[in-house]
N, C-alpha and C positions, 0 to 999 in steps of 0.2 A: 309655106309649109308643104303644100301639095307638091310643088316642084322641087323641093329640097334645096332651095336657094341658100347660099352661105353669105351673101352680101347683096346689097341693093344699090343701084345707080339711080339717084333721085334727080330727075331732069326737070327743067323749066321752072325752077324755084323763082327766078326773076319775074315770071309772069304774074305772080301773086302780089307783087309789090304795091299795087294800087288799092288793095282791099283794106278796109278798116278792121274787118273781122273775117275769119276764115272758118266756115262751118266744116266739120269733119264727121262723116258718118262713122260711128263707133259700134253700132249694133242695129238690130231691127226689132220691131215689135209685131207680134201676130196674136190676135185674140187675147190681148192683155199680157202676153208672156214675152219676155225679152229673149232674143236669139243673138248670141254673141258671134256666130259664124254666118257667112253669106248663105242665105236660104237657098234651098233647092229651087230650081227655075220654076216648076209648077206652083210653088208657094209664094213666089216673089210678088205677084200682083196683090196678094192679101196682106203684105207686110208694109209697115210704115218705118222709114228710116229714123234712127235716133241720132241726133247730132250733138257734138260737143263743139262749142264755139271758142276759137283761139284768137287772140289779138293779132292784127296785121302789123306790118312794120312801116308802111307808107313811105318807102324810099327806094330809089334805084340801087340795086345790089350788083349790077352787072360788072362793076369794076373790082369787086371783092375777089381776092385770089387766095385767101386763107379762111379757114372756118372761123377763126377768131375775129376776122374783119366783118363778118356778117352781123347785122343788128341782133340784139338779144332775143327779140321776138321771133326772128327767122330761125335762130339756133333752137329756140324752144319748140318751134313748129317741127323742125327736122327731128328733134329728139322725141317728141310726142309720137310722130309717125313711126320712128324706129322702135319705140317701146311697144306700140300697138300692133305692128306687123311681126314683132319678135324676131327681127333679123337686122344685123348691123347695116347702116347706110354708110357705105365706103366712099361713094362719089356723089358730089352735089354740083349740078350744072346751074350756072347763073347767067348764061347768055349763049348766043349762037356761035361765038368765036371759038376756035379750037382751044385757046388757052383759058376759056371760061369754065374750067372744070376744077373744082376743089377736091383734093384727095384728103380724106380724114385719116 
């Protein structure tokens, strides 16, 4: 939002393939109040992250070359992040090779 991004390149999605669950920080809490934006740096030490836990997919996705080929949990994760950053994820990287890029 601050940088005016119109699309996101989501990199290293394949590195999450070993996790049973993926905790995602969705907010912070300070003095019992929820903060939905990243806190100012001086306040950060007084904040506690609020996590939403998503299911992992527990499989190697490095051979996927289309968005539809990704496991449903991986697609759900990408779409969850996309919704929460309020910016479309146009590219998804699933490996180190040059052709390991999915264009949505």
